[in-house]
C-alpha positions in Angstrom: -41.1 28.5 -7.0 -37.8 29.9 -5.7 -37.4 31.1 -2.1 -36.9 34.8 -1.6 -33.3 35.8 -1.2 -32.3 37.2 2.2 -30.7 40.6 1.8 -26.9 40.7 2.5 -27.3 43.3 5.3 -29.4 40.7 7.2 -26.7 38.1 6.9 -23.6 40.1 7.5 -22.5 43.1 9.5 -19.4 45.2 10.1 -17.7 45.3 13.5 -14.4 45.9 15.2 -11.5 43.4 15.5 -11.4 40.8 18.2 -8.4 38.7 19.2 -10.7 35.7 19.2 -10.9 36.1 15.4 -7.2 35.2 15.0 -7.5 31.6 13.9 -10.2 32.3 11.3 -8.2 35.4 10.0 -5.1 33.3 9.7 -7.0 30.7 7.7 -8.2 33.3 5.3 -4.8 35.1 5.0 -3.0 31.9 4.1 -5.3 31.3 1.2 -3.3 32.0 -2.0 -6.4 33.2 -3.9 -6.9 36.0 -1.3 -3.2 36.9 -0.8 -2.7 37.2 -4.6 -4.3 40.6 -4.6 -3.1 42.0 -1.2 -0.2 44.4 -0.8 1.6 43.6 2.4 0.5 40.3 4.0 3.5 38.2 5.0 3.2 34.6 3.7 2.8 32.4 5.6 0.7 34.4 8.0 1.4 33.1 11.4 -0.1 33.4 14.9 2.9 35.4 16.0 2.4 37.9 13.1 -1.3 38.0 13.9 -0.7 38.9 17.5 1.8 41.6 16.5 -0.7 43.1 14.1 -3.4 43.1 16.9 -0.9 44.8 19.3 -0.1 47.4 16.6 -3.8 48.0 15.9 -4.7 48.5 19.6 -1.9 51.1 19.9 -2.8 52.8 16.7 -6.5 53.0 17.6 -5.7 54.4 21.0 -3.5 57.1 19.4 -5.9 57.7 16.5 -9.5 56.7 17.3 -10.7 57.6 13.8 -8.6 54.7 12.5 -10.6 52.3 14.6 -13.9 53.8 13.4 -12.8 53.1 9.8 -11.4 49.6 10.1 -13.9 46.7 10.1 -14.2 43.0 10.2 -17.0 41.6 8.1 -19.0 39.1 10.1 -21.7 36.6 9.4 -24.8 36.2 11.7 -22.8 33.7 13.9 -20.1 36.4 14.4 -17.6 34.5 12.3 -15.1 36.8 10.5 -15.4 36.4 6.8 -13.4 39.4 5.6 -12.0 42.9 6.3 -12.5 46.4 4.9 -10.9 49.7 5.9 -10.5 53.3 4.8 -7.1 54.5 6.0 -5.1 57.7 5.7 -1.9 57.1 3.8 0.4 59.6 1.9 -2.1 62.4 2.4 -5.0 60.5 0.9 -7.8 58.1 2.0 -7.4 54.6 0.6 -10.0 51.8 0.6 -8.7 48.3 1.1 -10.5 45.0 1.6 -10.5 41.2 1.2 -13.1 38.5 1.6 -12.9 34.8 2.2 -13.1 32.9 -1.1 -16.2 30.9 0.0 -18.1 34.3 0.2 -17.1 35.6 -3.2 -19.9 36.4 -5.7 -22.6 37.0 -3.1 -22.7 40.8 -3.1 -21.1 40.9 0.4 -18.1 43.1 -0.6 -20.3 45.5 -2.6 -22.5 45.9 0.5 -19.4 46.2 2.9 -17.8 48.8 0.6 -21.0 50.9 0.7 -21.1 50.7 4.5 -17.4 51.6 4.9 -17.9 54.6 2.6 -20.9 55.8 4.7 -18.7 55.5 7.8 -15.9 57.5 6.1 -18.4 60.2 5.1 -19.5 60.4 8.7 -15.9 60.9 9.7 -15.5 63.9 7.3 -13.6 62.0 4.6 -14.3 63.8 1.3 -12.4 61.6 -1.3 -11.3 58.0 -1.3 -9.1 56.1 -3.8 -8.7 52.4 -4.4 -6.0 50.7 -6.4 -6.8 47.1 -7.3 -4.4 45.1 -9.4 -5.1 45.2 -13.1 -7.0 42.1 -14.1 -8.9 41.9 -10.7 -12.2 42.6 -12.5 -14.3 41.5 -9.5 -12.7 44.2 -7.3 -13.1 46.8 -10.0 -16.8 45.9 -10.4 -17.3 46.2 -6.6 -15.8 49.7 -6.7 -17.7 50.9 -9.8 -21.0 49.6 -8.3 -20.2 51.9 -5.3 -19.6 55.0 -7.5 -15.8 54.8 -8.0 -14.5 56.2 -11.3 -11.4 55.1 -13.1 -8.7 57.7 -13.0 -5.4 56.2 -14.4 -3.0 53.3 -14.3 -0.1 53.2 -12.0 2.6 50.7 -10.8 2.6 49.8 -7.1 4.9 47.6 -5.1 3.3 44.6 -3.4 5.3 43.4 -0.5 3.4 40.1 -0.4 5.3 38.8 -3.5 8.0 41.5 -3.5 7.1 42.7 -7.0 5.7 45.8 -8.7 2.3 45.3 -10.3 0.1 47.4 -12.6 -2.9 48.7 -10.8 -6.0 50.8 -11.7 -6.5 53.9 -9.7 -10.2 54.6 -9.0 -11.7 57.4 -6.8 -14.9 58.6 -5.4 -15.9 62.0 -4.0 -18.1 61.4 -0.9 
């Protein structure tokens, strides 16, 4: 007999950023498997860069509280940061972005976190969200489609992480 599986929402939750997360965030953001699909994470990701990012984020949230309400750390029950998800305004559109520590892949965590972030966006009056995963990142596309995103088109986007242009899928959802 197998034990009943604990629902993801009982094991993880979304919360705001904390400076005390920095060491764990740096560990994740220096993992090549995670960085491979991110757009603008400097490699290597250092404590200095992390502190600059937190400084920027604190100023940005003070100037635009909605940004803070739509940017989350994914935490486990012990409050350990395991990933990040956000809905942010960029170029007159709302964009969903996320990453998750590799040891947490394949457990339904990002599908759940995406659903929760989209609920928060809807509460903030966001009507439409797009996501642009790299072509070939089928896991990310599956997460998006499970949350109701529909494929729109292919595009080419610049990824500062590796200083290259990559083919991406554009998917969108009306909230």
